[in-house]
C-alpha positions in Angstrom: 0.0 -0.2 0.3 2.8 2.1 0.8 5.4 1.4 -2.2 1.4 2.7 -4.1 1.1 6.0 -2.5 4.6 6.6 -2.9 4.2 5.7 -6.9 0.7 8.1 -6.7 2.6 10.9 -5.0 5.5 10.8 -7.5 3.5 10.2 -10.0 1.4 13.2 -9.2 4.5 15.7 -8.6 6.1 14.3 -12.1 2.4 15.4 -13.6 2.5 19.2 -11.6 6.4 19.8 -13.1 5.9 19.1 -16.4 2.9 21.7 -16.0 4.8 24.0 -14.7 7.4 23.6 -17.2 4.7 24.0 -20.5 2.8 26.7 -18.6 6.8 28.2 -19.3 7.7 27.3 -22.2 4.0 28.9 -23.7 5.0 32.1 -22.3 5.6 35.1 -24.3 7.5 36.8 -21.7 11.1 36.1 -22.5 11.5 38.1 -19.0 10.2 35.9 -17.0 11.5 32.9 -18.8 14.7 33.8 -18.6 14.1 34.6 -14.8 12.5 31.0 -14.6 15.7 29.9 -16.4 18.3 31.2 -13.9 16.4 29.8 -10.9 16.6 26.6 -12.2 20.0 26.8 -13.0 20.7 28.0 -9.4 18.7 25.2 -7.7 20.4 23.1 -9.8 17.6 21.4 -11.7 19.5 21.7 -15.0 17.6 20.0 -16.9 15.0 22.5 -17.0 17.3 25.2 -17.1 18.6 23.7 -20.1 15.0 23.5 -21.9 14.1 27.0 -21.0 17.9 28.5 -21.9 17.5 27.1 -25.3 14.0 28.3 -25.6 14.6 31.4 -25.2 18.6 31.8 -26.5 17.1 33.0 -30.3 15.7 35.8 -29.1 18.5 36.8 -26.7 21.5 36.3 -29.3 23.6 39.6 -29.8 22.0 41.3 -26.8 24.6 42.0 -23.9 22.7 39.1 -22.1 23.2 36.4 -24.6 26.7 34.9 -23.7 25.7 34.8 -20.3 22.9 32.9 -21.3 25.2 30.4 -23.4 27.6 30.6 -20.6 24.6 28.6 -18.2 23.8 26.7 -21.3 27.0 25.2 -21.6 27.1 23.9 -18.1 23.8 22.8 -18.0 24.7 20.4 -20.3 28.0 19.6 -18.4 26.5 19.1 -15.2 23.3 16.6 -16.8 26.6 14.5 -17.7 25.9 14.7 -21.3 29.5 15.0 -22.3 29.5 15.1 -25.5 27.5 17.7 -26.2 29.5 19.3 -23.2 32.5 19.5 -25.2 30.6 20.7 -28.6 29.4 23.8 -26.7 32.7 24.7 -25.0 34.6 24.9 -27.8 31.3 26.8 -29.7 31.2 29.2 -26.8 35.1 29.9 -27.8 34.3 30.8 -30.8 31.8 33.0 -30.5 33.4 34.9 -27.9 36.8 34.6 -28.2 37.7 37.6 -26.2 36.2 36.9 -23.2 36.8 36.6 -19.5 35.8 33.2 -19.4 37.8 32.0 -22.7 40.8 30.4 -20.7 37.8 28.7 -18.2 36.3 27.2 -21.7 38.9 26.3 -22.9 39.6 24.0 -20.0 36.1 22.5 -19.8 36.7 22.0 -23.1 39.0 20.1 -22.7 37.9 18.1 -19.5 35.1 17.0 -21.5 36.8 14.9 -23.4 38.5 13.8 -20.0 35.1 12.7 -18.7 34.4 10.8 -21.8 37.5 8.7 -21.0 36.6 5.3 -20.7 37.5 2.4 -18.7 40.5 1.0 -20.0 39.5 -2.2 -22.0 37.7 -0.3 -24.2 38.4 2.3 -26.8 40.8 5.0 -25.6 40.5 7.2 -28.3 38.5 10.2 -26.0 42.1 9.7 -23.6 44.8 9.9 -26.4 42.4 13.5 -27.4 42.5 14.9 -23.4 46.4 14.6 -23.9 46.6 16.4 -26.6 43.9 18.3 -25.8 45.7 19.5 -22.4 48.9 19.8 -23.8 47.1 22.3 -25.8 45.9 24.7 -23.4 48.8 24.1 -21.6 50.7 25.7 -24.5 48.3 28.5 -25.3 48.1 29.6 -21.4 51.4 29.0 -19.4 50.8 30.6 -16.7 47.1 29.3 -16.0 47.2 28.2 -12.6 44.8 25.0 -14.2 47.9 23.7 -15.9 48.7 21.8 -12.3 45.7 19.5 -12.9 45.6 19.7 -16.7 49.4 18.1 -16.6 47.9 16.1 -13.8 45.2 14.5 -16.5 47.7 14.1 -18.5 50.4 11.4 -16.1 46.6 9.8 -15.6 45.5 9.2 -19.1 48.7 8.6 -20.4 49.2 6.4 -17.5 46.0 4.7 -18.7 46.6 4.4 -22.5 49.8 2.3 -21.7 47.8 -0.2 -19.1 45.7 -0.7 -22.1 48.5 -1.4 -24.2 50.4 -3.6 -21.9 47.1 -5.5 -21.2 47.0 -6.1 -25.1 50.7 -7.3 -24.8 49.8 -9.8 -21.9 46.6 -11.4 -24.3 49.1 -12.4 -26.4 51.3 -14.0 -23.9 48.4 -16.1 -22.3 47.4 -16.9 -25.4 50.8 -18.2 -26.5 51.4 -16.0 -29.4 54.5 -15.4 -28.1 55.9 -13.9 -31.0 53.5 -11.2 -30.9 54.2 -10.9 -27.6 57.7 -10.2 -27.4 56.7 -7.5 -30.4 54.0 -6.0 -27.9 56.2 -5.8 -25.0 58.9 -4.1 -26.8 57.1 -1.5 -27.4 54.7 -1.0 -25.0 58.8 -0.1 -23.9 59.9 1.6 -26.6 55.9 4.3 -25.7 57.0 4.4 -22.8 60.3 4.3 -22.0 60.6 6.3 -18.8 57.8 4.2 -17.8 58.4 3.0 -14.2 57.4 -0.7 -14.8 59.8 -0.5 -17.8 62.3 -3.0 -16.6 59.0 -5.7 -15.8 58.1 -4.8 -19.7 61.8 -5.8 -21.1 61.6 -9.0 -18.4 58.1 -9.9 -20.0 59.5 -9.8 -23.7 62.5 -11.7 -23.1 60.3 -14.4 -21.4 58.5 -14.3 -24.7 61.1 -14.6 -27.0 62.2 -17.6 -24.8 59.2 -19.7 -25.3 58.8 -18.8 -29.0 62.3 -20.1 -29.3 61.3 -22.9 -27.2 58.5 -24.3 -29.6 60.2 -23.5 -32.7 61.5 -26.1 -35.2 65.3 -26.8 -34.8 66.4 -25.0 -37.7 64.7 -21.8 -36.6 66.0 -22.1 -32.4 69.8 -21.0 -32.5 68.9 -18.2 -34.1 66.1 -17.3 -31.5 68.1 -18.3 -28.3 70.5 -15.7 -29.7 67.9 -12.9 -29.9 66.9 -13.9 -26.8 70.7 -13.7 -25.8 71.1 -10.4 -27.0 67.6 -8.6 -25.0 69.1 -9.9 -21.8 72.5 -8.2 -22.8 70.4 -5.4 -23.5 68.3 -5.9 -20.4 71.9 -5.5 -17.9 72.9 -2.7 -20.0 69.6 -0.4 -18.9 68.5 -1.8 -15.9 71.7 -3.5 -14.4 70.2 -2.2 -10.7 67.1 -4.2 -11.3 65.1 -6.8 -8.8 64.7 -8.8 -11.9 68.3 -8.7 -13.0 69.1 -12.6 -11.1 65.7 -14.2 -13.7 66.8 -12.5 -16.9 70.4 -14.0 -16.5 68.8 -16.8 -16.1 67.0 -16.7 -19.6 70.5 -15.6 -21.2 72.0 -19.2 -19.2 69.0 -21.5 -20.3 69.2 -19.9 -23.8 73.1 -20.6 -23.9 72.8 -23.7 -22.8 69.9 -24.7 -25.6 72.6 -23.3 -27.9 75.0 -25.3 -26.8 72.7 -28.3 -27.0 71.9 -27.1 -30.8 75.6 -27.9 -31.9 76.6 -31.3 -29.8 73.6 -32.7 -31.5 74.3 -31.6 -35.2 78.2 -32.6 -34.2 76.6 -36.2 -33.4 74.7 -36.3 -36.3 77.6 -35.2 -38.7 80.0 -37.9 -36.9 77.1 -40.5 -38.1 77.3 -39.4 -41.6 
């Protein structure tokens, strides 16, 4: 019974709100509409404010009030989490009012709206990559901005997300047994992020992948591929002499050297039988 009464109350409230909005939008008094839009905005009723602002904007275009109306209209989309529309509106604001005192703010919010579209790491990261380029452009355009610290933090966060996505892709190749693809993917990851904190871990993963690939190769290809492992191990030692993975890498080097020796011994035995 209580649930039923609640549903009736919600329905009545919704009907009342819809009726109120209908009266506002049907009014011929644009000043009254603007007053109501401002009221909705102040009350954080952004969906209602957006509807009324949108209705009256054509009548205020070119007036001194238009910039403030459009400014709040942009934020209505943002606060409603319609980030695709918001980034477009912030950009339009910049195009329409390039000399505005709010231009820097709008430029940042245009960039930030792309950041808000950045999805979970397993999904397409186009918005994440776009955020990096836009935030860097913002820093370059506004070198003295107080927002640059936040912009830099966002760039670092986005780069970390892209790095993690690339790592997961390489790891998936390894887990599926595509060891050559994994080795190349881990090497590419290290090339793309040469200063990564986990650089030595990525290099070790590439070495392990090359070793697995060599192990699974036909005998005629094994020496060449174990030699590749040794070269990668030597490169690791040059780059990461103090890494905690040094012993593990040295073990792969020793295993590869022993495999090459065993291959040579077998070849010698085969030759002596002829």
